[in-house]
NUTIRO-879686 format. One record per residue (C-alpha): residue number from 1; z, y negated, x negated. Coordinates in steps of 0.1 Angstrom, whole numbers, plus 5000, padded with zeros to 4 digits. Layout:
N
@nr:NUM | c3:Z | c2:Y | c1:X
...
***
This chain:
357
@nr:1 | c3:5001 | c2:4999 | c1:5001
@nr:2 | c3:5008 | c2:4974 | c1:4970
@nr:3 | c3:4972 | c2:4974 | c1:4963
@nr:4 | c3:4962 | c2:4964 | c1:4997
@nr:5 | c3:4989 | c2:4939 | c1:4998
@nr:6 | c3:4979 | c2:4923 | c1:4960
@nr:7 | c3:4940 | c2:4920 | c1:4975
@nr:8 | c3:4950 | c2:4902 | c1:5006
@nr:9 | c3:4978 | c2:4881 | c1:4988
@nr:10 | c3:4947 | c2:4865 | c1:4965
@nr:11 | c3:4927 | c2:4861 | c1:4993
@nr:12 | c3:4951 | c2:4843 | c1:5017
@nr:13 | c3:4964 | c2:4824 | c1:4987
@nr:14 | c3:4925 | c2:4810 | c1:4980
@nr:15 | c3:4916 | c2:4808 | c1:5017
@nr:16 | c3:4947 | c2:4781 | c1:5019
@nr:17 | c3:4938 | c2:4766 | c1:4983
@nr:18 | c3:4974 | c2:4771 | c1:4970
@nr:19 | c3:4990 | c2:4785 | c1:4939
@nr:20 | c3:5013 | c2:4812 | c1:4931
@nr:21 | c3:5037 | c2:4781 | c1:4923
@nr:22 | c3:5032 | c2:4772 | c1:4958
@nr:23 | c3:5045 | c2:4805 | c1:4972
@nr:24 | c3:5070 | c2:4812 | c1:4946
@nr:25 | c3:5088 | c2:4779 | c1:4955
@nr:26 | c3:5085 | c2:4785 | c1:4994
@nr:27 | c3:5102 | c2:4820 | c1:4989
@nr:28 | c3:5125 | c2:4808 | c1:4961
@nr:29 | c3:5112 | c2:4837 | c1:4939
@nr:30 | c3:5097 | c2:4838 | c1:4903
@nr:31 | c3:5064 | c2:4830 | c1:4895
@nr:32 | c3:5061 | c2:4860 | c1:4877
@nr:33 | c3:5071 | c2:4878 | c1:4909
@nr:34 | c3:5041 | c2:4865 | c1:4928
@nr:35 | c3:5020 | c2:4872 | c1:4898
@nr:36 | c3:5031 | c2:4908 | c1:4898
@nr:37 | c3:5021 | c2:4911 | c1:4934
@nr:38 | c3:4990 | c2:4901 | c1:4931
@nr:39 | c3:4986 | c2:4921 | c1:4901
@nr:40 | c3:4994 | c2:4953 | c1:4923
@nr:41 | c3:5024 | c2:4963 | c1:4897
@nr:42 | c3:5051 | c2:4959 | c1:4928
@nr:43 | c3:5051 | c2:4947 | c1:4958
@nr:44 | c3:5074 | c2:4923 | c1:4978
@nr:45 | c3:5107 | c2:4934 | c1:4992
@nr:46 | c3:5105 | c2:4940 | c1:5028
@nr:47 | c3:5124 | c2:4910 | c1:5040
@nr:48 | c3:5101 | c2:4890 | c1:5023
@nr:49 | c3:5071 | c2:4902 | c1:5044
@nr:50 | c3:5078 | c2:4882 | c1:5075
@nr:51 | c3:5081 | c2:4849 | c1:5055
@nr:52 | c3:5049 | c2:4854 | c1:5037
@nr:53 | c3:5033 | c2:4864 | c1:5066
@nr:54 | c3:5045 | c2:4832 | c1:5087
@nr:55 | c3:5036 | c2:4811 | c1:5054
@nr:56 | c3:4997 | c2:4820 | c1:5059
@nr:57 | c3:4999 | c2:4824 | c1:5093
@nr:58 | c3:4990 | c2:4858 | c1:5096
@nr:59 | c3:5007 | c2:4890 | c1:5111
@nr:60 | c3:5026 | c2:4913 | c1:5088
@nr:61 | c3:5002 | c2:4940 | c1:5098
@nr:62 | c3:4974 | c2:4919 | c1:5085
@nr:63 | c3:4993 | c2:4914 | c1:5053
@nr:64 | c3:4997 | c2:4949 | c1:5046
@nr:65 | c3:4965 | c2:4955 | c1:5054
@nr:66 | c3:4969 | c2:4980 | c1:5083
@nr:67 | c3:4941 | c2:4964 | c1:5103
@nr:68 | c3:4917 | c2:4969 | c1:5074
@nr:69 | c3:4931 | c2:5006 | c1:5069
@nr:70 | c3:4925 | c2:5009 | c1:5109
@nr:71 | c3:4891 | c2:4995 | c1:5106
@nr:72 | c3:4880 | c2:5020 | c1:5075
@nr:73 | c3:4890 | c2:5046 | c1:5095
@nr:74 | c3:4872 | c2:5041 | c1:5125
@nr:75 | c3:4838 | c2:5034 | c1:5101
@nr:76 | c3:4844 | c2:5066 | c1:5086
@nr:77 | c3:4844 | c2:5083 | c1:5123
@nr:78 | c3:4807 | c2:5068 | c1:5125
@nr:79 | c3:4799 | c2:5077 | c1:5094
@nr:80 | c3:4810 | c2:5117 | c1:5106
@nr:81 | c3:4787 | c2:5113 | c1:5135
@nr:82 | c3:4764 | c2:5099 | c1:5117
@nr:83 | c3:4762 | c2:5128 | c1:5093
@nr:84 | c3:4757 | c2:5152 | c1:5123
@nr:85 | c3:4729 | c2:5130 | c1:5139
@nr:86 | c3:4711 | c2:5134 | c1:5104
@nr:87 | c3:4717 | c2:5170 | c1:5099
@nr:88 | c3:4698 | c2:5176 | c1:5132
@nr:89 | c3:4672 | c2:5151 | c1:5126
@nr:90 | c3:4681 | c2:5127 | c1:5156
@nr:91 | c3:4673 | c2:5095 | c1:5140
@nr:92 | c3:4676 | c2:5078 | c1:5179
@nr:93 | c3:4710 | c2:5088 | c1:5181
@nr:94 | c3:4718 | c2:5075 | c1:5145
@nr:95 | c3:4704 | c2:5039 | c1:5156
@nr:96 | c3:4721 | c2:5037 | c1:5188
@nr:97 | c3:4755 | c2:5048 | c1:5168
@nr:98 | c3:4753 | c2:5019 | c1:5145
@nr:99 | c3:4740 | c2:4994 | c1:5171
@nr:100 | c3:4778 | c2:5004 | c1:5186
@nr:101 | c3:4794 | c2:5002 | c1:5157
@nr:102 | c3:4778 | c2:4966 | c1:5146
@nr:103 | c3:4791 | c2:4952 | c1:5181
@nr:104 | c3:4828 | c2:4965 | c1:5171
@nr:105 | c3:4825 | c2:4954 | c1:5138
@nr:106 | c3:4797 | c2:4925 | c1:5135
@nr:107 | c3:4803 | c2:4915 | c1:5100
@nr:108 | c3:4813 | c2:4946 | c1:5081
@nr:109 | c3:4789 | c2:4955 | c1:5049
@nr:110 | c3:4791 | c2:4992 | c1:5055
@nr:111 | c3:4781 | c2:4990 | c1:5092
@nr:112 | c3:4754 | c2:4966 | c1:5085
@nr:113 | c3:4741 | c2:4986 | c1:5053
@nr:114 | c3:4738 | c2:5018 | c1:5078
@nr:115 | c3:4724 | c2:4998 | c1:5104
@nr:116 | c3:4693 | c2:4988 | c1:5084
@nr:117 | c3:4688 | c2:5022 | c1:5070
@nr:118 | c3:4686 | c2:5035 | c1:5107
@nr:119 | c3:4662 | c2:5007 | c1:5115
@nr:120 | c3:4639 | c2:5021 | c1:5090
@nr:121 | c3:4638 | c2:5055 | c1:5107
@nr:122 | c3:4629 | c2:5040 | c1:5142
@nr:123 | c3:4593 | c2:5024 | c1:5143
@nr:124 | c3:4602 | c2:5005 | c1:5111
@nr:125 | c3:4575 | c2:4978 | c1:5114
@nr:126 | c3:4589 | c2:4969 | c1:5150
@nr:127 | c3:4622 | c2:4960 | c1:5135
@nr:128 | c3:4611 | c2:4946 | c1:5103
@nr:129 | c3:4627 | c2:4912 | c1:5108
@nr:130 | c3:4657 | c2:4927 | c1:5119
@nr:131 | c3:4657 | c2:4947 | c1:5089
@nr:132 | c3:4647 | c2:4919 | c1:5063
@nr:133 | c3:4675 | c2:4900 | c1:5075
@nr:134 | c3:4700 | c2:4923 | c1:5069
@nr:135 | c3:4686 | c2:4934 | c1:5035
@nr:136 | c3:4687 | c2:4897 | c1:5026
@nr:137 | c3:4722 | c2:4890 | c1:5040
@nr:138 | c3:4734 | c2:4919 | c1:5019
@nr:139 | c3:4718 | c2:4904 | c1:4986
@nr:140 | c3:4727 | c2:4869 | c1:4993
@nr:141 | c3:4768 | c2:4876 | c1:5003
@nr:142 | c3:4774 | c2:4909 | c1:4995
@nr:143 | c3:4789 | c2:4921 | c1:4959
@nr:144 | c3:4791 | c2:4960 | c1:4967
@nr:145 | c3:4760 | c2:4972 | c1:4940
@nr:146 | c3:4753 | c2:5002 | c1:4962
@nr:147 | c3:4750 | c2:4980 | c1:4992
@nr:148 | c3:4727 | c2:4957 | c1:4970
@nr:149 | c3:4706 | c2:4983 | c1:4955
@nr:150 | c3:4701 | c2:5001 | c1:4989
@nr:151 | c3:4687 | c2:4963 | c1:5004
@nr:152 | c3:4668 | c2:4962 | c1:4974
@nr:153 | c3:4649 | c2:4998 | c1:4978
@nr:154 | c3:4649 | c2:4992 | c1:5016
@nr:155 | c3:4631 | c2:4958 | c1:5013
@nr:156 | c3:4607 | c2:4968 | c1:4986
@nr:157 | c3:4598 | c2:4997 | c1:5008
@nr:158 | c3:4594 | c2:4978 | c1:5037
@nr:159 | c3:4573 | c2:4951 | c1:5021
@nr:160 | c3:4553 | c2:4977 | c1:5008
@nr:161 | c3:4542 | c2:4994 | c1:5042
@nr:162 | c3:4534 | c2:4958 | c1:5054
@nr:163 | c3:4512 | c2:4956 | c1:5027
@nr:164 | c3:4529 | c2:4925 | c1:5011
@nr:165 | c3:4528 | c2:4940 | c1:4972
@nr:166 | c3:4541 | c2:4909 | c1:4956
@nr:167 | c3:4570 | c2:4907 | c1:4977
@nr:168 | c3:4574 | c2:4946 | c1:4972
@nr:169 | c3:4577 | c2:4942 | c1:4934
@nr:170 | c3:4598 | c2:4915 | c1:4936
@nr:171 | c3:4626 | c2:4935 | c1:4950
@nr:172 | c3:4616 | c2:4961 | c1:4928
@nr:173 | c3:4625 | c2:4943 | c1:4898
@nr:174 | c3:4658 | c2:4935 | c1:4909
@nr:175 | c3:4668 | c2:4973 | c1:4905
@nr:176 | c3:4681 | c2:4985 | c1:4872
@nr:177 | c3:4658 | c2:5011 | c1:4850
@nr:178 | c3:4662 | c2:5047 | c1:4851
@nr:179 | c3:4689 | c2:5047 | c1:4820
@nr:180 | c3:4712 | c2:5019 | c1:4833
@nr:181 | c3:4725 | c2:5039 | c1:4865
@nr:182 | c3:4762 | c2:5051 | c1:4874
@nr:183 | c3:4749 | c2:5082 | c1:4870
@nr:184 | c3:4740 | c2:5078 | c1:4836
@nr:185 | c3:4765 | c2:5057 | c1:4823
@nr:186 | c3:4793 | c2:5079 | c1:4837
@nr:187 | c3:4779 | c2:5109 | c1:4818
@nr:188 | c3:4789 | c2:5088 | c1:4786
@nr:189 | c3:4825 | c2:5088 | c1:4805
@nr:190 | c3:4835 | c2:5115 | c1:4817
@nr:191 | c3:4853 | c2:5146 | c1:4802
@nr:192 | c3:4859 | c2:5182 | c1:4808
@nr:193 | c3:4852 | c2:5202 | c1:4837
@nr:194 | c3:4844 | c2:5167 | c1:4855
@nr:195 | c3:4817 | c2:5159 | c1:4829
@nr:196 | c3:4801 | c2:5190 | c1:4833
@nr:197 | c3:4799 | c2:5191 | c1:4870
@nr:198 | c3:4786 | c2:5156 | c1:4868
@nr:199 | c3:4760 | c2:5162 | c1:4841
@nr:200 | c3:4749 | c2:5192 | c1:4864
@nr:201 | c3:4746 | c2:5166 | c1:4893
@nr:202 | c3:4722 | c2:5146 | c1:4870
@nr:203 | c3:4702 | c2:5175 | c1:4861
@nr:204 | c3:4698 | c2:5181 | c1:4897
@nr:205 | c3:4690 | c2:5149 | c1:4907
@nr:206 | c3:4667 | c2:5142 | c1:4878
@nr:207 | c3:4649 | c2:5175 | c1:4890
@nr:208 | c3:4642 | c2:5159 | c1:4923
@nr:209 | c3:4630 | c2:5127 | c1:4912
@nr:210 | c3:4607 | c2:5143 | c1:4889
@nr:211 | c3:4596 | c2:5168 | c1:4914
@nr:212 | c3:4589 | c2:5145 | c1:4937
@nr:213 | c3:4573 | c2:5118 | c1:4913
@nr:214 | c3:4546 | c2:5147 | c1:4908
@nr:215 | c3:4542 | c2:5155 | c1:4942
@nr:216 | c3:4533 | c2:5121 | c1:4952
@nr:217 | c3:4510 | c2:5118 | c1:4923
@nr:218 | c3:4492 | c2:5146 | c1:4933
@nr:219 | c3:4483 | c2:5129 | c1:4965
@nr:220 | c3:4470 | c2:5098 | c1:4948
@nr:221 | c3:4443 | c2:5121 | c1:4926
@nr:222 | c3:4417 | c2:5148 | c1:4938
@nr:223 | c3:4401 | c2:5181 | c1:4927
@nr:224 | c3:4418 | c2:5202 | c1:4900
@nr:225 | c3:4439 | c2:5176 | c1:4887
@nr:226 | c3:4457 | c2:5172 | c1:4923
@nr:227 | c3:4459 | c2:5211 | c1:4925
@nr:228 | c3:4473 | c2:5211 | c1:4890
@nr:229 | c3:4498 | c2:5187 | c1:4894
@nr:230 | c3:4512 | c2:5203 | c1:4929
@nr:231 | c3:4519 | c2:5234 | c1:4907
@nr:232 | c3:4534 | c2:5218 | c1:4880
@nr:233 | c3:4558 | c2:5200 | c1:4906
@nr:234 | c3:4565 | c2:5237 | c1:4916
@nr:235 | c3:4577 | c2:5246 | c1:4879
@nr:236 | c3:4598 | c2:5214 | c1:4877
@nr:237 | c3:4621 | c2:5232 | c1:4909
@nr:238 | c3:4615 | c2:5264 | c1:4894
@nr:239 | c3:4629 | c2:5257 | c1:4857
@nr:240 | c3:4662 | c2:5245 | c1:4868
@nr:241 | c3:4667 | c2:5271 | c1:4900
@nr:242 | c3:4657 | c2:5298 | c1:4879
@nr:243 | c3:4673 | c2:5325 | c1:4900
@nr:244 | c3:4657 | c2:5312 | c1:4932
@nr:245 | c3:4688 | c2:5293 | c1:4943
@nr:246 | c3:4668 | c2:5262 | c1:4957
@nr:247 | c3:4694 | c2:5255 | c1:4982
@nr:248 | c3:4678 | c2:5220 | c1:4996
@nr:249 | c3:4651 | c2:5221 | c1:4972
@nr:250 | c3:4637 | c2:5252 | c1:4991
@nr:251 | c3:4623 | c2:5224 | c1:5017
@nr:252 | c3:4605 | c2:5211 | c1:4987
@nr:253 | c3:4591 | c2:5239 | c1:4974
@nr:254 | c3:4578 | c2:5247 | c1:5012
@nr:255 | c3:4565 | c2:5212 | c1:5014
@nr:256 | c3:4543 | c2:5217 | c1:4981
@nr:257 | c3:4529 | c2:5248 | c1:4992
@nr:258 | c3:4520 | c2:5236 | c1:5024
@nr:259 | c3:4499 | c2:5206 | c1:5004
@nr:260 | c3:4482 | c2:5233 | c1:4983
@nr:261 | c3:4473 | c2:5253 | c1:5012
@nr:262 | c3:4456 | c2:5223 | c1:5027
@nr:263 | c3:4438 | c2:5217 | c1:4995
@nr:264 | c3:4427 | c2:5251 | c1:4996
@nr:265 | c3:4416 | c2:5253 | c1:5031
@nr:266 | c3:4394 | c2:5222 | c1:5024
@nr:267 | c3:4376 | c2:5239 | c1:4997
@nr:268 | c3:4375 | c2:5270 | c1:5022
@nr:269 | c3:4394 | c2:5290 | c1:4997
@nr:270 | c3:4404 | c2:5319 | c1:5016
@nr:271 | c3:4426 | c2:5337 | c1:4991
@nr:272 | c3:4444 | c2:5306 | c1:4979
@nr:273 | c3:4449 | c2:5293 | c1:5013
@nr:274 | c3:4465 | c2:5324 | c1:5026
@nr:275 | c3:4484 | c2:5327 | c1:4995
@nr:276 | c3:4499 | c2:5289 | c1:4996
@nr:277 | c3:4506 | c2:5295 | c1:5034
@nr:278 | c3:4527 | c2:5329 | c1:5028
@nr:279 | c3:4547 | c2:5309 | c1:5000
@nr:280 | c3:4550 | c2:5278 | c1:5024
@nr:281 | c3:4563 | c2:5301 | c1:5051
@nr:282 | c3:4587 | c2:5319 | c1:5025
@nr:283 | c3:4604 | c2:5287 | c1:5016
@nr:284 | c3:4604 | c2:5271 | c1:5050
@nr:285 | c3:4622 | c2:5304 | c1:5062
@nr:286 | c3:4646 | c2:5303 | c1:5033
@nr:287 | c3:4658 | c2:5269 | c1:5040
@nr:288 | c3:4661 | c2:5274 | c1:5078
@nr:289 | c3:4681 | c2:5306 | c1:5076
@nr:290 | c3:4704 | c2:5300 | c1:5044
@nr:291 | c3:4740 | c2:5300 | c1:5045
@nr:292 | c3:4759 | c2:5277 | c1:5024
@nr:293 | c3:4761 | c2:5295 | c1:4990
@nr:294 | c3:4771 | c2:5282 | c1:4951
@nr:295 | c3:4743 | c2:5281 | c1:4928
@nr:296 | c3:4743 | c2:5303 | c1:4901
@nr:297 | c3:4711 | c2:5292 | c1:4880
@nr:298 | c3:4729 | c2:5283 | c1:4847
@nr:299 | c3:4722 | c2:5247 | c1:4846
@nr:300 | c3:4734 | c2:5245 | c1:4880
@nr:301 | c3:4760 | c2:5270 | c1:4884
@nr:302 | c3:4789 | c2:5243 | c1:4891
@nr:303 | c3:4773 | c2:5230 | c1:4922
@nr:304 | c3:4772 | c2:5244 | c1:4958
@nr:305 | c3:4745 | c2:5241 | c1:4987
@nr:306 | c3:4760 | c2:5231 | c1:5022
@nr:307 | c3:4737 | c2:5229 | c1:5051
@nr:308 | c3:4757 | c2:5199 | c1:5068
@nr:309 | c3:4748 | c2:5179 | c1:5035
@nr:310 | c3:4711 | c2:5176 | c1:5043
@nr:311 | c3:4696 | c2:5148 | c1:5063
@nr:312 | c3:4660 | c2:5149 | c1:5081
@nr:313 | c3:4639 | c2:5127 | c1:5104
@nr:314 | c3:4628 | c2:5152 | c1:5126
@nr:315 | c3:4647 | c2:5175 | c1:5151
@nr:316 | c3:4625 | c2:5209 | c1:5143
@nr:317 | c3:4630 | c2:5231 | c1:5118
@nr:318 | c3:4609 | c2:5235 | c1:5087
@nr:319 | c3:4590 | c2:5267 | c1:5099
@nr:320 | c3:4582 | c2:5248 | c1:5131
@nr:321 | c3:4564 | c2:5222 | c1:5110
@nr:322 | c3:4543 | c2:5248 | c1:5090
@nr:323 | c3:4538 | c2:5267 | c1:5124
@nr:324 | c3:4521 | c2:5236 | c1:5137
@nr:325 | c3:4504 | c2:5228 | c1:5106
@nr:326 | c3:4485 | c2:5261 | c1:5110
@nr:327 | c3:4471 | c2:5253 | c1:5141
@nr:328 | c3:4451 | c2:5224 | c1:5124
@nr:329 | c3:4413 | c2:5231 | c1:5124
@nr:330 | c3:4409 | c2:5229 | c1:5088
@nr:331 | c3:4423 | c2:5266 | c1:5089
@nr:332 | c3:4398 | c2:5282 | c1:5114
@nr:333 | c3:4377 | c2:5296 | c1:5085
@nr:334 | c3:4404 | c2:5318 | c1:5083
@nr:335 | c3:4424 | c2:5317 | c1:5117
@nr:336 | c3:4409 | c2:5354 | c1:5124
@nr:337 | c3:4420 | c2:5370 | c1:5093
@nr:338 | c3:4445 | c2:5397 | c1:5095
@nr:339 | c3:4470 | c2:5379 | c1:5068
@nr:340 | c3:4466 | c2:5348 | c1:5086
@nr:341 | c3:4477 | c2:5365 | c1:5122
@nr:342 | c3:4505 | c2:5382 | c1:5104
@nr:343 | c3:4516 | c2:5350 | c1:5089
@nr:344 | c3:4514 | c2:5335 | c1:5123
@nr:345 | c3:4535 | c2:5360 | c1:5139
@nr:346 | c3:4562 | c2:5362 | c1:5111
@nr:347 | c3:4568 | c2:5323 | c1:5111
@nr:348 | c3:4570 | c2:5321 | c1:5151
@nr:349 | c3:4600 | c2:5341 | c1:5145
@nr:350 | c3:4618 | c2:5312 | c1:5130
@nr:351 | c3:4602 | c2:5283 | c1:5143
@nr:352 | c3:4622 | c2:5263 | c1:5164
@nr:353 | c3:4607 | c2:5231 | c1:5181
@nr:354 | c3:4645 | c2:5215 | c1:5181
@nr:355 | c3:4667 | c2:5233 | c1:5159
@nr:356 | c3:4696 | c2:5213 | c1:5173
@nr:357 | c3:4702 | c2:5236 | c1:5200
***
């Protein structure tokens, strides 16, 4: 509790524009005592609390930070609900949730931050002005770097989608480079088991960054280079998850193989199309049916996969996405093939249009 009191004492004193000496004189205590309260080294005796509260014209609860604690508990309730909706892909309910939170806490940075992100998933361009206003407010007034970097990312992506590259680059350049991040810096600070777990987390995060960068790069090029890049992205995930314990990244494998199947289908290459579809279905099924587990691959064996920790912007499961993809006319040339028919039957067994029920 003393940490909350120390923070509140400093803030109240600044608002009243007085000094530690002023409060010390009012309470007839030493300046050293007030200084220790503000530094959080100790806190005032209970008899002083009503006097301090009266001096600053606030309640004792506000002085103690009880109101702030209750607010944070309430916001944590909103976050738990958001995690549930994100896990089942119900982005509409996520937005409604943070709209409700905004009414309750209109100026809280956490609420505004999550509302900003929720808006980006619901017809982003329709909410572009509101997203920009929230992002600009965070950058202008908020001191929490997590929220600030999130605002930079959101505004960069938004302006890019709106076709304003110059503005998008402006926000991109505000962010730190790869090597100056909390992930990288903390790997130089932590020790023992904590350091090992942290570095494994970094390895997994960097695997995702590299895998997704190659995946997105593959979409920018054509022909052999594109196919080669997709296959290299697969190797990146396989290199780190050598025991096949992909966890969340099973969905990445499914996505990449699905893209490869499209490329092969456009080339009318039946054998490759069927092979890539088989792998896309394989990994989609793994992701859709796996239980929580601990990784076994040596480079990530201190980490665990939990299904509740994942987020998506669609309600179906991934097998259903593959199923709908297979209905595309590009696959007509092999639709009657016995292997294709079996793959279709296989994926239908797992596919769910609404995986939340």
